[in-house]
N, C-alpha and C positions, 0 to 999 in steps of 0.2 A: 052567333058569328063562332064558327072553329077555329080554335087557336091549337094548330098543329104545328110543331115545328120540327124541321128536318134539316139536321145536320149533317155535311156531306162529307168523307174523307176518301181520297183516291181518284180513280180514274174518270174520263168523260162518260163511261158506261155508268158509273155509279151515280154521276150526276142526273143521267137520264132515267134512271131506276128512282131516284129520291122523287122525282115529280111523280112517278107510277105511285110510290109509295103515299105521296100527299094525298093524291087522289083517291086511293084504295081506302084510306083511314077516314077520310071525309066521306066515302060512298056508304061506309060501314056504320057513321052517325059518331064516330070518335069524336068528341070536341074540344078534348084538351089532351096534350101528349108532348112529351120531347122524345123526337125521334132520332139514333144515333146509327147513320149508315157507314160502317167500319170499311178499311182497306187491310189487306194484309200482304200487300207486296215488300214492305221492309218493316224490321221489327220498330224503327222510329215510327213508321204510321201507327202499331198498334198503341206503342207508348203513349202517342199524342192523343189518341182516342180515349184511351183509360184517363186520361188528364183531362181531358174536355167532359169526361161526363162526370167527374167529381166538380169540375167549375160548374156544369149546367146543374146537378143537383141542387147545389148551395143557393143558384139563382133564381132556381125553379121550386120553392119547397112544396111539397105536397101532390105537385105534376107526375102522373106517371112517366116513367123514363123508360124507353125501349130499345134494346141494341139489336142490330141486324147487320148485314152484310157481308164480307170474307171474311173478316178477322172472327165473327161472331160464329160464324157456319164452320170454321174451322177449330175454335178453342171456345165452346160455348161454356163448359163450366168455369173458364176463369172469368167470364164476363157474370156470370151468374151469380159468381161468388162475392162479387163487389155490393156493399149495401147500398149504395146507390139505385142499383138497378132491379128494374121491377120486372121484367120479361125478357128473355133472348130469343130472338126471332131469326130462321134460317133465311138463306138466299131466295130460296123457291117461294119459301111462306110469306116472305115480306111482300111481294105482289099480288098477294089475293085480298080481298075486301074482308072475309072471315077472319083473317088473323087479327083484324082488328075491332071487331063486333064487339060489344060492351060484356055481353054475357059469355063470351067465346073466352075475352082476356080475363074475366072472371072466373071461369071455372077450369080454365088450363092449366098445364102444369108452368113452372116457370121457365123451362127450357122448352120449346117447340122448332126443333132443329131434325129434320128428315138426313136421309142418305142422300146428298146431292149426288152420288154416282148413280143412283137409281133412275134421275129423272130423263125422260126421253127427248121432250118437247121445249122449246121455247114459244111461247104464246105472243102474238104483236100485241104491245099495249097501245093502243088507243088513247090518244088523250086529245082533250078540246082545248086546252090554253096552257102556256106555259109561264114560270114565273123566275126559274132560274137556272135552265139549261143553256143559255147561250154564254158566248165568251164575252163577258163584261159586258153585254148590250141584250137587247130582246129581238136581235135581228137573224141569229144562227141557231138553228134547232137541231139537235141530236137524234138519230135516229137508229135504235137497236135493231140489227138484223141478225146478229148473230151471238151465242153466249156459249161458256164453256171452253175446254182446251181437250185434246187429245194426246197431246204432246207432253215430255216429263223432263224439261230441262232441268238440271241437277241441282239450281238454285231457287225454284220456282214453286212456291204452295200454291199458287192462285187455280190448279187443276183441282186442288182438293176444295176449294172454296167456291167454284164454280159449276164443277162437273164435267160430263163429255161436251164435245162441240156438238151444237144442236142450232139449226136456222130457221129464220121466219119465212113463210112461204113468201114468194115474190109477188103474187096477187096482195096479200096483205101488209106485203112494206109498200108496194106502188099506192096502196089505198090510203096509208098513213101519209105517204108523203104527198098525195093530193091536198088532204085535210090541211097541211101544215102550210103549203102553198096557198091555197084559199083562204088560210089564216092571216095572210100576209107576209109571210117567211120568204126571205130571198134565196136563203142558203141552208142548204141541208147537208150535214155532217153523218155519213155512214159509221158505225160504231159496231163493236164486236169485240171479245175477248182474243179470238185468233181470227180476224176480219177474213183474212185469204182463204180459212177454212171455209167459206160460206158455200152453201149448197150440197157439199157431201152425202149428207143425212138425208137429203130431201129425193123423191121419185125424179127421175133423170138426172141428178147429179149436177144441176146448174151451178155456174161459176160465178164469182164476185163481179166480172166485168160482163157477165150477161145480165145480171140484176142491174147494174149502172145503165147498161143499154136499154133496158125496160122501164125504168125510170123516167130517163130523161127521152124516151120515144113518146110515152103516153102522158109525160106532163112537160110539154112543150113552154108551158107558163113558168116552169122553174129555173131561174135564172143562175144558180150555180150549184153544183155537189162537189162534196168532198169525201175523201175518205180518210179515217183517222187511220193509226198506226197498222202497217201490213208487213207481209214477212215475203221479202222479195222473192224468195226460193219458190213460192207459191203462186207467184203473179200469172194468171194464165192470159193466153194470147189473146183473148177477148177484151181483155184489160189494158193489156199492152195497146191495142189496135184503139182501144176508147181513148186512152191518153195522149195517142198521137192525132186522132182526128176529131175527137169533142172538146171543142174550145169552153163547153160549160161544165167540163169536169175539171175542176182547178188544178194547177201546175204547180201542186204541193205534196210531196210523200213524204209520210214519215215510216222511216223503217226500224223495224227490232232486229237490231245488228249485234249488239251488246258487246263485241272485242274484235281485235283486230290480228289475231295471232292465231293460227291454224289450231295449235295444240290446244291453246285455252278454249276455242270454240269446240273442239271434240269433248274436252272435260266439262264445259258445258252442257253436250248434247244437243249443240244447234246443228241445226242440217243443211247449213251452208259453209263455205270457206269465206277467208278475206278477198280471192279473187273474185267470187260470184258477185261480192257487193259491188266490187269496183266495177267488172264488168257490166252489170245490173245498171249502175247510175251512168256508167257512159253511153248504153245503148237507149236509155230513155232521152238522157240530154240531145243525143242526135236527132229523136224523133220530136222532142219539145224541147228547143235549146232554152226557154224561158224558166223552166221547171225549177223548185227550190226542193232541195232535198233535206230531210231532218234524221236525227238517229238516235237512238236509245244507247249509252254506252255503260258500262258497268266498272268502276276503277277499284283495282284490286281484288278481283277474284281470286280465291284460294289457289297456293302454286305458282301465282303471275310474279315473274322475274321481272329485272328492270328493262331487259330485252323484250320481253313481250309486251311489257305496257308501251314501248315506244313503238311497238309496231300497232298497237290499238291507238295512239295518239295521232301518227301519221297519216292513218286511215281517214282522220278529218280532211285532210288536204287532198289527198288521193281521190276518194270518192266523190269530194266537192260537197261537203256536209254544211250547210248554212246555220241548221237550227240544232244543237247538240241538249239532250236532255242526260246530263251525267247522275248515276246512281252509285254512291260509294255503296261497296258490297256489305249487304246485311246477312247475317248469319239466320237463316231460319229452321227453327228446330224440326227435324224428321225429314231432310232434305239431304240426298249425298254431298252436296256441297258442305254442308255442316262438319262433316269427317273428312273432309281434308285438310291439309296442312295452310293454316291461315296466315294470311298476311297482314302485319302490324297496324295498329288502328290510324297508328302517325302516319306512316307509310300511304295508307288506304287515303286518307284526308288529303294528304300532298298532291296524291295523284288526280283525286277528283279535281283539285283547285288547277292542276293543269291543263286536262281537258276542258275544264270550263273558260280557263283563258284563252285555250286555243278555239274553242267553238266561239267566242265573242268576237277574238280577231277575224273568223270566218265570216261572221255575220256582218260585221262592219264594211269587209272588203265588198261583200255582194250588196250591201245598201249603197254604197259609193259606186258601185257599175249600174244601178239604176239612175243616179240624178241624171237628168236630161229627157228621160222617157216618160211618155204618157201612160197613165195609167186608168182603170176604171177602178174606183174602191167603194166598197160597199160600209157605209155610214155606222158605227156603232154607238157612237154617242156624240156630244157637242165637240166639233172640231178633230174629232178622230176616228180613222176608218182602218180599213185592211183590202190591200191590192189581193189580186189573182194568187200571188204566191205568199201569201201571209203575213207580209211586211205591215209595220204599222206606220200608217200616214197621219202626219198632224196636217191641220189645213184651216184657212181663215172660216170662221162661222158664217154663213149667211142665212143662217134660219133651216138649217137642215136637221132632218132628224134621224133617228136610228130606223135604218131600211132603206133610207136613200141611197141610190146609185149615182155616183158622181166620178167626172172625168176630171183628172188634175194633171199639171205638168210639176215631175218633182223636179224643185228647186236645190235642194241641200238634204244633208242630214246628218246626223251625230251617230255614237255607236250603237244605238238599239233602233232609232226609228228614224223614219224620212218627213221631209215637209214638202208640201205640194201648193201648187196654185191652180184653183178653181178654174176650170175650161168650160164645162157645161154639165147638164144633169141628165138621167133617164127621166122620161114622163114619170108624175107623182103617180103614187100608188097607194093603198090604204094601209095603215099600219097593222100590225099584226095584233088579232082580237087576243086581249090578255085578260085573265080574271080579277 
């Protein structure tokens, strides 16, 4: 039996690719290895990966240890210099079975990392089963439809780890989505590095909205479709229409916002201004009143004054964010932001705390407004499920299993979760087929 352990750091796309790595390594006949799929979004993520590598080698003596992912792509020599590491594989190579073939691993150089900026295609990675892709259960699958980024935000190193923007053809995406539904998954999350850039590199330049429409048209059995983080300034008309009219497209959008002050946004080299974010949220809320918005926000970007920070903090209320993901600014070597005037670490830490506190208050207020409503939840594990707007609901267990759809009445809640009373269930369907 294959003993391949894949340790994942970072985003949902990395989680998806970790399952591809496992499948390709098994396909290649690799019977024993520890593979660390790294993240480069912050210096802390890199530090944690290095710490994990040392710990993993101590707990797996004699087992080959392979490092891959964005941090390995950007700084392969750093990882190769670690005595615990046997091989460093790039972000493109990690998705190929030949990278894990025993004879190839034996004969290859210590570093197997190509020029990611020269990669022109993202292949659809068809998977027969999932072991750790879903959000705390095996009911929700992540489907990669796009990779890379053509933008150059001044704080970000990810384009150098992921390469240029490239999309998976709609036909391949629909085929994989169908396989997932046939395996029993009720919900699929479309994922990418710059998801709303989808299709710009394909013939005819199809959009993300057009892709979502194709999936739901050709797979009527799919109960729920979600989007991972999007850039609101790139949201196309077809996507807006889908949000307004298609109930199976879930009413929850996570936005790549980063800041609420226009000068900071310009220094970040973002393509939107504060008013764009507020106007977008208000427009979508008019079309889909029940929608929930999440946002990524950076605390303590270089040159940020207290007044600039207050504009970011107040954006949580003005745009109506319910789920706030806060990133304390982290210097990434080689980025323009690293050369700007830095905010003191203690100030960054305090501003991150303030944003998280405001975000928690906003979530609590939204959950309170849902009390008394009827919600269809997707069961993730015993007694726990998610509403269409991604709120967590605890309910009395009556033998439901992951993947069941259950209607509940929300009776009360606390700061982070709702509590519901079961009303009825959807017809039973087969559970996902898992390895």
